[in-house]
MIZA-26776 format. One line per 10 residues: their letters; for each residue x, y, z of C-alpha. Coordinates in steps of 0.001 Angstrom, whole numbers. Layout:
% residues N
A> X/Y/Z  ...
This chain:
% residues 783
MVKIIQATKL> 23681/70977/86345  21562/68196/84867  24697/66636/83393  26484/66757/86747  23530/64956/88402  23560/62359/85616  27313/61866/86093  26963/61337/89844  24152/58810/89232  26430/56990/86773
LKSRRLQRLK> 29223/56856/89387  26791/55506/92000  25561/52795/89635  29153/51744/88886  29912/51547/92620  26830/49330/93128  28029/47050/90321  31475/46787/91956  29855/45944/95313  27749/43222/93710
LSKLSLQSKQ> 30801/41785/91972  32793/41816/95233  29913/40050/97048  29793/37399/94318  33573/36900/94530  33366/36536/98328  30564/33960/97958  32658/31976/95479  35575/31951/97991  33458/30007/100484
ISGDNKQQET> 33625/26777/98425  36153/25113/100709  37964/26019/103943  41447/25431/102529  40824/27525/99412  39349/30290/101534  42512/30598/103693  44778/30683/100625  42672/33326/98903  42461/35583/101976
KQVQIINEDQ> 46279/35474/102212  46470/36498/98543  44003/39356/99148  46107/40609/102097  49274/40602/99987  47517/42467/97155  46149/45092/99567  49544/45587/101180  51168/46056/97766  48743/48814/96725
FITHIEPIKQ> 50597/52119/96622  49864/54868/99084  50051/58152/97203  48337/60546/99575  48268/60891/103366  46494/63579/105367  46891/64794/108978  43895/63762/111062  45194/64774/114515  47978/66972/115831
LLPFYQGGKI> 49550/67541/119217  50751/71134/118901  52835/73116/121394  51228/76144/122999  53490/77076/125939  57249/77504/125952  57706/79270/129278  57010/82863/130252  53599/84380/130902  50625/82048/131245
SIINNVIYTC> 47139/82913/132432  43751/81207/132723  40382/82997/132654  37047/81128/132433  38845/77827/131663  40665/79411/128700  44466/79215/128829  46403/82184/127406  50146/81913/126725  52961/83863/125097
FNFCVQYLEK> 54161/81625/122271  56175/82400/119115  55950/86203/119519  52155/86168/119914  49437/85453/122474  47820/82078/121826  44463/80791/123106  41793/78372/121859  43844/77794/118662  43637/81560/118009
KIQHNQEEIA> 46488/84053/117898  46897/87730/118701  49913/89224/116995  51104/92665/115932  52936/92269/112617  56594/91544/113399  56508/92958/116945  57352/90410/119655  54832/90280/122513  56729/90165/125799
NFCVSNLNDY> 53824/90330/128270  50050/90396/128380  47100/90503/130763  43504/89348/130218  40600/91224/131775  38627/89470/134512  35511/89390/132312  37538/87751/129515  36511/90397/126964  39726/92443/126553
IATFTKNYML> 43446/91763/126567  46335/94147/127091  49526/93250/125219  53001/94682/125685  55635/94327/122956  59399/94584/123201  59363/97978/121484  57489/99427/124533  54044/99494/122852  50977/98771/125012
RYVRLNDHIT> 47799/97794/123164  44275/97340/124490  42602/94729/122268  39015/93478/122130  39039/89678/122207  35978/88852/120106  37334/90525/116947  40990/91339/117857  40479/95044/117086  42918/97329/118931
QFTIKTDPLF> 41050/99971/120938  44085/102130/121677  47890/102068/121729  50247/103731/124219  54024/104119/124109  55303/103319/127637  59009/104090/127101  61074/104027/129343  58885/101574/131312  59357/97945/130233
AIDMQFSPED> 56427/95990/131703  57616/93100/133889  54143/92581/135337  50649/93701/134254  47400/93405/136219  43804/94522/135610  41909/95912/138588  39018/93726/139880  36426/95736/137912  38615/95976/134770
VYLALGGTNC> 38691/99776/134908  42415/100194/135566  45501/98471/134226  48696/98543/136275  52144/98138/134719  55359/97688/136704  58829/97867/135194  62549/97484/135752  63068/101262/135944  61398/101462/139398
MVKIINVKKN> 58264/102907/137822  54554/101961/137990  51916/103288/135586  48163/103079/136199  46053/103425/133047  42291/103976/132922  41393/101665/130034  37777/102868/129902  38859/106468/129284  41986/105601/127290
QQSTEFRVSG> 44250/107740/129436  46969/107442/132038  45543/107823/135540  48757/108136/137515  52452/107319/137515  54783/106907/140473  58202/105568/141399  59000/102811/143892  62233/101883/145644  63321/99101/143252
SVLKLQWIPI> 62590/97213/140048  59061/95792/140087  58738/91990/140487  55032/91477/141194  51810/93517/141287  48698/92639/143282  45444/94645/143435  43842/94958/146901  40140/95909/146731  38946/97065/150189
MRKLQIAIAT> 35386/98406/150240  35473/101811/148517  39240/101959/148473  41424/100630/145711  44987/99788/146587  47810/97972/144859  50754/96088/146380  54095/96289/144574  56863/93776/145338  60310/95097/144350
DDRRISLFDL> 63782/93608/144098  65008/95546/147159  63085/93122/149442  60074/95258/150170  56365/95492/149334  54908/98985/148846  51188/99650/149318  49814/102384/147013  46335/103944/147370  44737/105179/144110
VANRILCAFV> 42252/107466/145903  44900/109148/148047  47373/108876/145120  50282/108034/147389  52232/105141/148910  50659/104361/152295  53360/102098/153711  56049/99563/152941  56463/96033/154325  60198/95469/154744
DFNSRITHIQ> 60650/92469/157032  62251/90248/154344  65682/88596/154365  65811/87691/150664  64144/88239/147290  60328/88116/147266  59148/85316/144971  55362/85684/145033  52464/87671/146585  48744/86934/146898
FNQHILISSC> 45786/88770/148462  43084/86990/150450  40482/88746/152665  42486/91730/153978  45595/89533/154207  48523/89981/151861  50550/86769/151692  54169/86839/150524  57004/84343/150103  60765/84704/150359
NKYIKFWDTS> 63455/82101/150874  61916/79559/153323  59257/81849/154793  55605/82645/154156  54528/85948/155732  50962/87141/156349  50369/90923/156396  47124/92531/157535  46632/95455/155119  43934/97064/157299
IQKLTETIEF> 46391/97628/160173  49511/97428/157960  51294/94892/160191  52839/91426/160003  50510/88944/161710  52041/85498/161065  55176/83826/159714  55468/80165/158692  58877/78619/158145  59494/75637/155851
DIEIETFIYL> 62596/73461/155657  63068/74056/151909  63315/77127/149678  59962/78268/148296  59622/78735/144518  55953/79749/144526  52794/79234/146565  49026/79528/146545  46500/79961/149357  43345/78042/148467
KNTLIIGTES> 40427/76770/150599  42230/77713/153831  45155/75585/152660  48654/76803/151922  50372/74924/149067  54099/75443/148522  55886/74625/145250  59591/73752/145386  62526/73308/143020  62634/69579/143795
GDLHIKQQNK> 59039/69174/142613  57571/68330/146016  54422/70089/147200  54306/71082/150874  50674/71326/151949  49762/73127/155198  46211/73207/156489  45189/75257/159534  46217/73624/162812  47683/70609/160968
KIVIDSQFNG> 51150/69357/160181  52809/69954/156830  52151/67130/154321  54669/66478/151516  53271/65410/148121  55825/63950/145638  53492/62982/142784  55092/65359/140244  58230/63235/139852  60864/65830/140609
QQILKFMTCN> 59569/68537/138251  60237/72045/139530  56955/73818/140337  56865/77138/138465  53371/78480/139017  49923/77842/140515  46691/79126/138953  43051/78662/139940  39857/78728/137901  36406/77340/138706
EKLYIVTSEL> 37531/75279/141711  40380/73744/139687  44057/74115/140544  46434/74401/137588  50083/73503/138303  52810/74518/135819  56111/72600/135998  59620/72981/134594  58865/70276/132000  56244/72738/130672
HIYITELVSG> 53539/70318/131781  50273/71845/132972  48462/69610/135460  44760/70209/136025  44068/69144/139606  41585/69563/142419  42197/70161/146120  40084/67692/148096  40448/67482/151886  43984/68820/151744
QIQQQKLLLG> 45081/66416/148985  45957/67189/145352  44079/64931/142913  45256/64936/139282  42532/65069/136636  44325/65863/133387  47751/66676/131961  48354/69213/129181  51680/69158/127326  52668/72792/126879
YNDEILHAKF> 55777/72001/124868  57317/68695/123808  60743/70028/122872  62298/67661/120315  60155/64576/119725  62835/61893/119439  60764/58716/119229  57129/57641/118867  55740/54121/118939  52201/52790/118399
IKNNQLLLAT> 51110/50445/121190  47855/48811/122320  44459/50468/122831  45116/53192/120226  47841/54650/122420  51262/56027/121639  54605/55985/123443  56508/59292/123281  60120/60200/124051  60525/63971/123931
NSPFMKILNL> 64078/65055/124806  63252/64637/128474  63676/62089/131305  59870/61735/131247  58134/59059/129188  54642/59811/127956  51673/57729/126864  49252/59553/124570  45675/58321/124104  44929/59020/120434
DNMDVIAWKA> 41161/58790/120972  40892/61846/123238  44514/63148/123185  44853/62681/126956  48399/62188/128269  50102/60585/131238  53801/61131/132049  56258/59582/134472  59951/60030/135189  61542/56944/133660
HYSVIMCCEF> 65223/57983/133624  67603/60559/135059  68491/61964/131640  66996/62366/128160  65176/59307/126782  66373/58560/123252  64304/55539/122227  61349/53374/123311  59928/50029/122156  56877/47905/122998
IDDLIVTASK> 56379/44119/122958  54209/41658/124935  52882/44355/127326  56452/45470/128054  57776/48985/127519  61541/49223/126989  63307/52599/127137  66878/53776/126493  68432/56975/127736  71457/59251/127910
DNCVIIFKYK> 71889/58035/131504  73518/54911/129900  70619/52698/131025  67974/50448/129476  64831/50010/131597  61902/47572/131250  58393/48603/132425  55171/46635/132748  52383/48245/130701  49240/48908/132790
GFKQPIQLHK> 46940/50526/130252  46461/54270/130645  48223/54294/134009  51792/54796/135100  53734/51613/134197  55641/49621/136819  59424/49342/136519  60505/45696/136276  64252/45843/135665  67133/48180/134873
YSGHSDDVIC> 70214/47406/132748  73230/49690/133093  76177/48159/131223  76879/50908/128680  79545/53526/129423  77923/56294/127329  74537/57410/125959  72271/54590/124751  71078/55865/121369  68812/53131/119994
IDVNSKYIAS> 67230/49804/120974  65225/47076/119267  63366/44123/120785  62183/40673/119822  60472/37977/121870  63692/37097/123761  66258/39871/123611  66851/43602/123709  69566/44881/121384  71100/48260/122263
VSKDKTLKLW> 73718/50506/120655  75524/53401/122239  77944/56255/121829  80469/53889/123416  80513/52090/119991  79248/48794/121431  76336/46542/120561  74845/44678/123536  72225/41956/123907  70061/41865/127070
DLKNYQSEQS> 67551/39325/128314  64017/40682/127858  62237/38512/130442  64841/36877/132699  66118/39514/135135  68840/37554/136938  71569/40072/136238  72111/43726/135333  74853/42722/132888  74415/42119/129167
IKTVVAHEKE> 74370/38594/127723  76781/39465/124907  78781/42545/123912  80819/43511/120880  82626/46698/119853  80697/47108/116638  81899/50355/114981  84708/52897/115047  82382/55845/115691  79210/56390/117705
MNCVRFSPNN> 76306/54225/116642  72886/55396/115445  70602/52424/114925  70058/48693/115574  67437/46384/114053  66496/42674/114338  65677/40946/111039  62087/39620/110643  63270/36027/111283  65513/37172/114209
KLIATSSQDR> 68581/35500/112650  70398/38748/111880  71053/42036/113645  71890/45162/111616  73703/48191/113047  74568/51584/111571  76980/54270/112633  78518/57658/111983  81426/55752/110395  79165/55447/107256
LIKLWDDNLM> 78990/51649/107570  76169/49168/108056  77137/45864/109659  75258/42561/109872  75664/40251/112889  74369/36800/113797  72753/36033/117165  76234/35324/118630  77308/38838/117566  79711/37476/114958
NKMILKGHKR> 80081/39867/112015  78601/38412/108809  78766/41329/106363  79765/44990/106020  77771/47265/103693  79741/50180/102240  78431/52945/99995  77145/55873/102049  79235/59061/102187  77892/60276/105547
GVWDIQFSPI> 76656/58715/108771  73761/56239/108482  70863/57378/110691  68299/54608/110206  67993/51074/108798  64986/48828/108169  64726/45210/106993  62216/44481/104251  59392/42305/105657  59453/39663/102882
EKILASASGD> 62823/39740/101090  66533/39834/101924  66678/43577/101426  67716/46346/103825  66796/50032/103488  69063/52711/104934  68725/56492/105451  71856/58604/105554  73176/62107/106092  74424/62059/102476
NTIKLWNLSD> 70787/62819/101434  70203/59310/100057  68152/56241/100844  69735/53004/99659  68417/49466/99217  70930/46688/99877  70949/43082/98669  71775/41034/101775  72881/38051/99691  75971/39774/98299
GSIIKSFQGI> 76026/43228/99978  75438/45146/96733  73378/48323/96346  70127/47544/94496  68746/51083/94258  69528/54561/95532  66967/57340/96095  68208/60935/96101  66679/63349/98596  67330/67070/99040
APQLKVSWLA> 68417/66952/102701  69887/64462/105199  67540/61474/105505  66749/60664/109148  64123/57895/109077  63019/55234/106604  60346/52536/106757  58554/50100/104462  54964/50988/103615  54177/48045/101330
RGSELISTDS> 55787/44619/101146  59002/45574/99369  57421/47964/96878  57067/51325/98668  59093/53352/101191  58388/56328/103418  61193/58603/104614  61692/61751/106684  64460/64319/106477  66096/67175/108357
IGNIKLWNVK> 64023/70003/106801  60547/68663/107631  59741/66628/104501  57917/63290/104443  58406/61455/101155  56717/58425/99611  58918/56398/97230  58003/53886/94503  60765/51269/94741  60293/49719/91291
KQLCINTFSQ> 60228/53035/89411  62775/54606/91792  60607/57755/92000  59246/60013/94717  55452/59644/94566  54564/62531/96877  56036/64940/99426  54365/66379/102546  55852/69318/104469  53684/69991/107532
HTGKIYALDI> 56722/69898/109837  59252/72723/110013  62236/70870/111473  64081/67575/111725  61653/64630/111791  63164/62123/114214  60065/60025/114973  58304/57777/112459  56066/54749/112989  53364/52950/110995
KRDNQDVYII> 50252/51050/112089  47840/48972/110023  44290/48707/111343  42340/46380/109031  42458/48228/105685  43469/51580/107201  47077/52754/107416  48130/55263/110088  51484/57050/110287  52867/59048/113203
TGANDSNLIL> 55623/61652/112802  57338/63845/115386  59977/66522/114908  62170/69018/116704  59484/71656/116018  57575/70006/118924  54766/68953/116564  53345/65436/116648  51147/64568/113650  48932/61525/113106
WKDKTEQVTQ> 48427/60824/109385  45962/58543/107629  46125/57006/104178  43609/58897/102018  44707/57553/98637  41357/56030/97691  39318/59082/98720  41670/61547/97004  41743/59466/93806  37939/59308/93697
QQQLQQHEIK> 37709/63041/94369  40205/63832/91600  38315/61635/89154  35050/63343/90071  36645/66786/89713  38056/65852/86297  34628/64630/85247  33013/67873/86446  35628/69908/84561  34832/67982/81365
IKLQTFQDLI> 31122/68670/81850  31717/72389/82465  33989/72715/79441  31401/70938/77328  28765/73351/78682  31072/76239/77741  31397/74951/74162  27602/74552/73963  27130/78173/75075  29672/79379/72499
RDKLFLDAAF> 27925/77337/69787  24549/78843/70785  26199/82312/70743  25464/82855/74456  28885/84466/74865  28114/86386/78046  26999/83223/79877  30083/81438/78539  32385/84218/79774  30804/84184/83227
LAFQNNYIKH> 31081/80370/83436  34774/80573/82532  35309/83414/85012  33663/81514/87899  35832/78447/87265  39014/80409/86527  39350/79099/82967  41472/81999/81719  41923/80822/78126  38186/80198/77707
FIQAVTQIYK> 37325/83519/79381  39414/85384/76769  37780/83341/74008  34289/84317/75186  35193/87986/75786  36712/88193/72276  33462/86891/70810  31439/89464/72780  33777/92234/71662  32989/91426/68040
QEDYENVVSL> 29392/92418/68798  29782/94863/71716  32558/97202/72869  34560/96481/76024  32521/98955/78064  29373/96944/77443  31288/93702/78119  32272/94947/81585  28816/96359/82236  27112/93072/81337
LSQKMAKEDL> 29580/91007/83396  29225/93284/86456  25455/92736/86448  26062/89029/86995  28806/89478/89592  28454/89639/93359  30656/92041/95327  33070/89214/96212  33433/88409/92498  34909/91869/91848
LKFLQLLITL> 37994/90929/93892  38372/87766/91882  37887/89758/88673  40718/92134/89617  43001/89165/90374  42105/87707/86967  42996/91008/85287  46411/90919/87016  47014/87430/85594  45928/88518/82087
NQSKKTYQAA> 48121/91629/82247  51206/89472/82734  50837/87705/79370  51845/89265/76034  48909/87547/74333  46201/88876/76658  47486/92139/78140  45747/94337/75539  42314/92834/76289  43079/93044/80021
QHLFFYSIKL> 43899/96755/79728  40591/97434/77960  38676/95519/80658  40581/97302/83440  39869/100734/81918  36112/100211/82029  35921/98120/85220  37724/100788/87273  34683/103022/86813  32440/100431/88502
INVNEFKDEK> 34573/99825/91607  33868/101886/94721  36591/101093/97264  34560/102512/100175  31852/99844/99704  34238/97168/101034  34989/96453/104700  38351/97228/106283  40274/94064/105389  38806/93709/101884
RELVKKLLQQ> 39203/97438/101275  42937/97104/101873  43036/94074/99551  41211/96013/96799  43699/98867/97167  46644/96463/96832  45112/94864/93726  44505/98256/92151  48082/99293/92916  49329/96154/91159
LKYLTSKCFD> 47132/96873/88143  48350/100475/88093  51952/99238/87999  51155/96716/85218  49389/99453/83244  52489/101660/83420  54499/98686/82131  52054/98341/79230  52529/102022/78337  56310/101533/78445
RLESNYSSQF> 55980/98533/76131  53765/100467/73682  56108/103450/73753  59048/101161/72982  57103/99563/70091  56172/102972/68644  59803/104127/68895  60995/100985/67112  58371/101400/64369  59288/105073/63899
LIKFMIDKSK> 63006/104185/63597  62302/101432/61045  60059/103749/59008  62716/106466/59149  65436/104062/57906  63203/102812/55057  62418/106379/53980  66121/107287/54035  67018/104218/51977  64445/105232/49325
IVV> 65984/108717/49070  69463/107242/48611  68208/104915/45867
């Protein structure tokens, strides 16, 4: 310990010396203004040429909702996602069983889950322990609702059946049939009575009384399928087709009908205001004794669901956006947007104010604030947006609707559309911008140039049929004298500003997905579906270097000035490449799908990288090379100190302390060395007894794992078997908690299997020795 402290002091002193030296060098640079400018340029070049070897995720925008059941209790959003229930970055899952439905108790302390194999589980939320499990076959739960006091759980299914379960007593309370498959359930608490309304697909709502244990009545005045029901102060509100109907449950009669001029998808009755959600995305708002007001702020997104919690109104749309809003004086005021699912992230671009442009396989563009992860979205096109760029406070987007659109950036607000270009005859796949022009390439095989700031016409300035197959990428050179294009025809072509072809680069065996000019030299990098990244000499069109990946390469970019590359591929890998050595420096695999989006930002000495993939994950990375290198050096120094301490203990014949030091740090070779020395003085039983006195209960698990490792080596299995024989006497499985108890059992089972293998090996050795001895004896007799 003393040596570790001394080592850290030594490191600190060295850092102070480096700081003093750097201060002196900075002071010497202030001799003259001209020299200072030259030297700072040299420092920038040196810093940019330093290799990045390690990047780490610092922020992630993860999906949490992909459609289906969603619920909010006490400001916590619960969703069905990837076969489990997800909330607050936690997951409830049942091995490989797919959760099809769920319901959270009103007090937010229990959750009922229903899996596709007809299993209902009642789970405590604070520790995820299942309280009981019920097989509901043949009822498949379409809807589930807790009663207001969380005593009963109602399940309605497609087989015209409803089950009521008393979750406090862990038993079924009642079961009854209705006239059709269940669509919606709604509890109706009326004084001492407890009733439930059941909407079925035969256009009726049945009212069941739990006390009387019978259906009291049925509301049947519907002309189409019932889409939603809600209870509010004795009134049951229902929607079908273009009508909202109000039923008084106390007298069991229809009291009011409101007709709208559009089909109703869903509705909510809140603060004496009726809000209608439609397929077109418009909200129809009806206050008492007032005209219907139409709100179009959700840009044509179909309204799927309304939810309320703590005076907030949550609106779920077909884009899987969740808008947190508030109803104020009959008007919907947006407060925040949550992205439930991004689908495929096709493009990401750093812009001003630590914000990010996102194109996510949708007509909606998004701006993400990286400081607080807030999002705004607006409908920019009529079809999927493929690419976006940013220059001089202008946002340029390209889409499958064959259009290129220019927007004026307004900070963290919806941008204003300035102009729309629509000259392509097929999907616009990629664009690039400089201070004057927009270059676009399309599935129609053409390259077009558009005016960035002069909007006199909707037509392109220049057009050329650039390739024989659909095009993938276009890039301006750093000096804007060349334009490079790539295509599925495996070619890369270079054009001048008049769109005259200057050079064709041949060498890839599959389509070329991305190209990037080097910032300082006449070199072009390309990423292809043939699993390679190639560097091209633009003076003669030759291949300088080729880097071999393991999957189709989708994106490539320069990290340092001509000396380092970063690439992404179709199986979720991010690779860093040393250009000079033609080697992969490091690989990162946080994504699980095709990484389409890649961009880099330098902020003073910090380097940030953004990646987005078809797994809907967006990850912000930061260069951590310096920190990781320092940490590795410190760890290596600590290892040296510990190994030196081990040798000192061995020299002083403190073998038990040496063995325990090696065990704690997982130095297997040194552990065997120390145990062997102890065994020369003590038997293995005393070795285990002495070690166990120093071990905590958690160390016993680690000890068993160490024995498994030792048992798998021919050199150490005999010692491991001796240690296992005596350690098994000291382990009481019942002393461990549930999870660790199961782990101990698994480890013991593994050791049991390895022990049987050892016996087989010994038996084989004895048989071989016996046969050899027998043959020798026979040979002596013959002689």
